[in-house]
C-alpha positions in Angstrom: 130.5 94.4 56.6 129.4 92.4 59.8 125.9 93.4 60.6 123.0 94.9 59.1 122.9 98.7 59.6 120.4 100.7 61.7 120.2 104.6 62.5 122.9 105.0 65.2 121.7 107.4 68.2 125.1 107.1 69.9 127.2 110.1 70.1 130.5 110.1 67.7 133.3 108.2 69.3 135.6 110.4 71.1 133.1 112.5 72.9 132.5 112.6 76.6 129.4 111.1 78.3 127.1 114.1 79.0 127.7 115.3 82.6 131.2 113.8 82.9 134.5 115.6 82.4 136.6 112.8 80.6 136.7 110.9 77.6 135.7 107.1 78.4 137.7 104.3 77.0 135.2 103.1 74.8 135.8 106.3 72.6 138.0 103.8 70.7 136.8 100.7 68.7 136.6 97.8 70.9 137.3 94.4 69.9 134.4 92.3 70.9 133.4 88.6 71.4 130.0 87.2 72.2 129.6 84.1 74.2 125.9 83.0 73.5 124.3 83.6 70.0 120.7 83.5 71.5 118.3 86.1 71.0 120.0 88.8 73.2 123.6 88.0 72.4 123.1 87.9 68.6 121.3 91.1 68.5 123.6 93.1 70.9 126.6 91.7 69.0 125.0 93.2 65.8 124.2 96.4 67.6 127.9 97.0 68.7 129.0 96.1 65.1 126.5 98.8 63.8 128.1 101.1 66.4 131.5 100.7 65.0 133.1 98.1 67.2 134.9 95.0 65.8 132.9 91.8 66.7 135.5 89.2 65.9 134.0 85.9 67.4 130.8 84.5 68.5 129.7 81.1 70.2 126.5 79.4 69.2 125.9 75.8 68.0 122.2 75.1 67.6 120.6 75.4 64.5 118.5 78.6 65.7 121.9 80.3 66.6 123.1 79.7 63.4 120.1 81.0 61.7 120.3 84.2 63.9 124.2 84.8 63.1 123.5 84.2 59.4 120.9 87.2 59.6 122.8 89.4 62.0 126.3 88.7 62.0 127.0 86.6 58.8 130.7 87.3 58.5 131.6 86.8 62.1 133.2 83.3 62.7 131.5 80.9 65.2 134.0 79.6 67.6 134.0 77.7 71.0 133.5 80.0 73.9 137.1 79.8 75.1 138.3 80.8 71.6 135.9 83.8 71.7 137.3 85.0 75.1 140.8 84.8 73.8 139.6 86.9 70.6 137.7 89.2 72.6 140.7 91.7 73.4 138.7 94.5 74.6 135.1 93.1 75.4 133.7 89.8 76.3 129.8 89.9 76.2 128.3 86.8 77.8 124.6 86.3 77.1 123.4 83.0 78.3 120.5 82.0 80.6 120.7 83.1 84.2 121.1 79.7 85.7 124.2 78.8 83.4 126.0 82.0 83.7 128.0 81.3 86.8 129.1 77.9 85.3 130.1 79.8 82.1 132.2 82.5 83.7 133.9 80.0 86.3 134.7 77.6 83.2 136.2 80.5 81.3 138.3 81.6 84.1 139.5 78.0 85.1 140.6 77.4 81.5 142.6 80.7 81.6 140.5 82.2 78.7 140.2 85.8 80.6 142.9 88.3 81.0 143.7 91.4 83.1 142.0 94.6 82.0 139.6 92.7 79.8 136.1 93.9 80.1 133.6 90.9 80.9 130.1 91.9 80.7 127.0 89.7 81.0 123.4 90.6 79.9 121.3 89.0 82.8 118.8 90.9 84.7 118.9 88.8 87.7 122.6 88.7 88.4 124.8 91.7 89.3 128.6 91.7 89.6 129.1 88.7 92.2 128.5 86.2 89.4 131.6 87.5 87.8 133.8 87.1 90.8 136.1 84.4 88.7 136.8 86.8 86.0 137.7 89.5 88.5 140.1 87.2 90.2 141.7 86.7 86.7 141.9 90.5 86.4 139.3 91.3 84.2 136.9 94.3 84.8 133.2 93.3 85.6 130.0 94.8 84.1 126.3 93.9 84.4 124.6 95.2 81.5 120.9 94.1 81.0 118.7 95.5 78.2 115.1 96.0 79.4 113.4 94.8 76.4 112.1 91.4 74.9 113.9 90.1 71.9 112.8 88.0 68.8 116.5 87.5 67.7 115.7 89.1 64.3 117.1 92.3 62.6 113.7 94.0 63.6 115.2 94.0 67.3 117.9 96.5 66.1 115.4 99.6 65.4 113.7 98.4 69.0 117.0 99.2 70.8 116.9 102.8 70.4 116.0 104.7 73.4 115.6 101.6 75.7 116.9 101.4 79.2 119.7 98.9 80.5 120.0 98.0 84.1 123.6 98.5 84.7 125.6 97.6 87.7 129.2 98.5 87.8 132.0 99.4 89.9 132.3 103.1 90.4 135.7 103.4 88.3 133.8 101.6 85.1 130.4 103.8 85.4 131.7 106.2 82.9 132.7 103.3 80.5 129.4 101.7 81.1 127.4 104.6 80.3 129.3 105.1 77.1 128.7 101.5 76.2 125.0 101.7 76.6 125.0 105.1 74.5 126.7 103.2 71.8 124.1 100.6 71.8 121.3 103.5 71.6 120.1 103.1 75.1 119.9 104.9 78.4 121.6 103.5 81.5 119.5 102.9 84.7 121.9 102.4 87.6 120.9 99.3 89.6 122.9 98.3 93.0 124.0 94.9 93.4 121.6 94.2 96.2 118.7 95.3 94.1 119.3 93.1 91.0 116.7 90.3 92.1 114.1 92.8 92.8 114.7 94.9 89.5 114.4 91.5 87.4 111.4 90.5 89.3 109.4 93.6 88.4 110.5 93.4 84.7 109.4 89.5 84.6 106.4 90.2 86.6 105.3 93.1 84.1 106.3 91.5 80.9 106.3 87.7 81.2 103.2 87.6 83.2 101.7 90.1 80.9 102.0 87.6 78.1 100.4 84.7 80.0 97.5 87.3 81.1 96.7 88.1 77.4 96.9 84.7 76.3 94.6 83.5 79.1 92.3 86.2 78.2 92.3 85.1 74.6 91.7 81.5 75.5 88.6 82.4 77.7 87.3 84.6 74.7 87.4 81.6 72.4 85.6 79.8 75.0 82.9 82.3 75.0 82.5 82.0 70.9 84.4 85.0 70.2 86.1 84.1 66.7 88.7 86.7 66.6 89.8 87.4 70.4 92.9 89.3 69.4 90.9 91.9 67.3 88.5 92.6 70.5 91.6 92.6 73.0 93.9 94.8 71.1 92.3 98.1 71.4 91.2 97.5 75.1 94.8 96.2 76.2 96.8 99.0 74.2 94.7 101.5 75.9 94.8 100.0 79.3 98.7 99.8 79.1 99.1 103.2 78.0 96.8 104.4 80.8 98.5 102.4 83.4 101.8 103.6 82.4 100.8 107.3 82.4 98.2 107.2 85.4 99.1 104.4 87.6 96.4 103.2 89.8 94.2 105.8 88.5 94.0 103.7 85.4 91.9 101.1 87.1 88.4 100.4 85.8 86.1 97.4 85.9 84.0 95.4 88.8 87.0 95.0 91.2 87.7 98.7 91.3 84.0 99.4 91.5 83.5 96.7 94.3 80.9 94.8 92.1 80.7 91.5 94.1 77.9 90.0 92.1 79.8 90.5 88.8 83.0 89.0 90.0 80.8 86.1 91.6 79.3 85.3 88.3 82.9 85.4 86.7 84.3 83.0 89.1 81.3 80.5 88.7 81.7 80.4 85.1 85.3 80.1 85.0 85.3 77.2 87.5 82.8 75.5 85.0 84.7 76.3 81.8 88.4 76.9 82.7 88.9 75.9 86.5 92.9 76.4 85.9 92.2 80.1 85.5 90.3 80.6 88.8 93.5 80.8 90.9 95.0 83.3 88.7 92.0 85.2 88.5 91.6 85.3 92.3 95.2 86.3 92.9 94.9 89.3 90.4 91.5 90.5 92.0 92.8 90.3 95.4 95.8 92.4 94.5 93.7 95.1 92.5 91.2 95.4 95.1 94.1 96.1 97.5 95.6 98.6 95.2 92.1 100.2 94.5 91.5 100.6 98.2 95.2 102.1 98.7 94.5 104.5 95.9 91.3 105.7 97.2 89.4 104.3 94.1 87.4 101.9 96.1 86.3 102.6 99.6 86.7 99.8 102.2 82.9 99.6 103.1 82.3 99.1 99.3 85.0 96.3 99.1 83.6 94.2 101.9 81.4 92.2 99.7 83.9 91.7 97.2 86.7 90.6 99.4 84.1 88.1 100.8 83.5 86.6 97.5 87.1 86.4 96.6 87.9 84.7 100.3 85.1 82.2 99.9 85.9 81.2 96.4 89.7 80.9 97.5 88.8 78.6 100.4 86.5 76.5 98.0 89.8 76.2 95.5 91.8 75.4 98.3 89.6 72.4 99.5 
């Protein structure tokens, strides 16, 4: 057995993708290689193995990579990237950082590791198909396959894959195959145009990565205020705010900015400037954007926003000075 098992939500091999008339190529077992045993590559490799595909080789030399592979793909041999590409008769999954992806693809192509007909898929949200041009020149078939999920690189991630969306960019002739591959991973394809990949990725990073920063900033400021267990205070509030935002949009806005409470916001900024001045620019930027959205949504009347916007503008000038 090459990977921990998990409940499979994929349709049985051989079934057509719903809404299509033909049986996609991935109705058969694929021979897969994974370049990059980071959090994403190791988990997706394990998910493909759990779905019945043959993961035959993986690259990853760091201590963290070896530890992940011991948990997720214990029987799959580690090989250099070129050897992995040669072994991946059907699908080569490249899961490396965004800024190194182009170099990895170009190197594999230059060294003759890619072949005609081979599927070459990357997991970057920021890139589409253009970064795979050297692979296409070698005759490979390109896919951009980005899981919209944050990963820990542990077996716990496998259960979290069920039902998530994948940002997929694929040539028209590969869309059916890409959809089936996503189904095998337990996910749902979200088709993203090549030109929209940067915007798609910016939205995810803005929502998820900046959320982590925002939560940790709030945690630090509560500690500054003498709260001994800030995570206990924040947890129910943040969970409710997130659920409300996802279901209600801008109607979920509450708090002093959405009410136009200029005096409260001024006191916030004065105390933040004295206690944690590094937090002031972020507070200002988010408060301004919150005010804009509250006004546009009809939650805050422009007349009631004037004093608030004045406070934000005055503090912004002070920070800039």
